[in-house]
C-alpha positions, 0 to 999 in steps of 0.5 A, a space after each residue: 202886477 197883482 196877478 204876477 205876484 200871485 203867480 210867483 207865490 203859487 210857484 214858490 208854494 208848489 216848489 216848496 211842497 214838492 221838495 217836502 214830499 221828495 220830488 225834484 223839479 227837472 228842467 228839460 234840456 233839449 241838447 242832452 245826449 238822450 234826446 239826440 239819440 232818440 232824435 237819430 233813431 226817429 230819423 233812421 226809422 223814418 228813412 227806412 220806412 220811407 224806403 220800403 214804402 217807395 219800394 212797395 208802391 213801385 212794385 204795385 205800379 210795375 205790376 199794374 203796368 204789366 197786367 194792363 197789357 193784353 194777351 190773346 188767348 183761345 176760347 175753348 168753349 166756342 167751337 164755331 166760327 159763327 159763334 166766335 164772330 157773334 161774340 166779337 172775337 177773331 176766328 183763326 186756325 180753327 179756334 176762337 181768339 180773344 185778343 183782349 184777355 188780361 192777366 187778371 182774368 
């Protein structure tokens, strides 16, 4: 009880002191129009950012699914069937073919 009375006295002293120097104590009103507008702006930014983040991640997933496919290509620096087969590639139509070529190569 003694601590409560000291707290109240301190609070009264601070309020009087602030009024003397021209400060006014404002209470926070969570239902004010300004707070509602700020909350709406934050929600809109969150939704827009989430949308573009999902689009970005989706495009990367699609890119890596496409590049995971392999495409056969000829190796022009390999000119003999023996050299081609020694490398583990396929000799076809007088060319050495690499069937494991990736688009990222």
